N, C-alpha and C positions, 0 to 999 in steps of 0.2 A: 504493500500500499504506499502510495506517495505521502509526502509530508502533509499534503492538503486533503488526503483521502477522507478525513473525518468530516469535511465540509458537506459531503454527500448526504449526511444525516440532517442537515439544515436547509437543503434545497427541496422546494415543494415537488412532489412526484406527479401531481396533477398537471396535465398539459394546458390547463387554462391560465396558469400564473404568468408564464413568460409572454404570451401574446398581450396580456393586460399590462404587463410591465413595459413592453414595447409601445403600447398605445399611450401610456403615461409619459414616456420619454418623448414621443412624437409631439404630444400636446404641450409639454414643457418647451420643446424647441420652437414650436409655433408661438408660444407665449413670449419667448425671448425675442423672436423676430418682431412681434407686435410692439413690445416695449421699445425696441430700437426705433421702429417707425414712429412711435409716439414722441420720442425725444428729438427726432430729426425732422419731423414734418412741420408744415406751416401751422400756425395757431388755429386757423379755421378747420383744419383736418383733425384736430385732437379729439373732439367728441366721438368721431368714428372709431378711432383707435382705442379710446376708453371703453366703448361698447364691445369691441372685438376682444379686448383683454378680459372684460367681465364675462363674456361668453366662454372664453377658454378657461377661466377660473372655475366656472360652473361645470364645464366638461371634465376638468381635473378632479373636482369633488366627486362627480359620478364614477369616474374611473377608480378613485381611491375607495369608494364604497364597494366596488366590485373586487378590488384587491384584498381588502382586509379579511374577508371570509377565507380566502385562499391562504393567507398567511397563518390563519388559525389552524390550518391543517399540517403545519410544519411541526414535526416532533423530533426529539433527539433520542438517542439510546438511553438517556438518563432522565427522560420525562417523568415528572411526578404528578402531572395533571394540574400543576399550579402555573399560573401565568405571571410572568414578571415583566415589568415595563422598564426598559433600559433607557 
């Protein structure tokens, strides 16, 4: 076993997690581009970018609500049934 072989115990086995994670990263990237546009655009264009950023924030919230149940499925070989927030 490689020195990082223990990490397999912390990776979700369900195939839904990684597409959701990819979706979250894509949304974050779009948000970053929208913030850039906001700070570089003309003043009269700002309301449009504020709306776009707000839409992306809501989409990110929805994605997060999809990801959290998948994270709850992660267990380790030493799971005690207790949840700890780090």
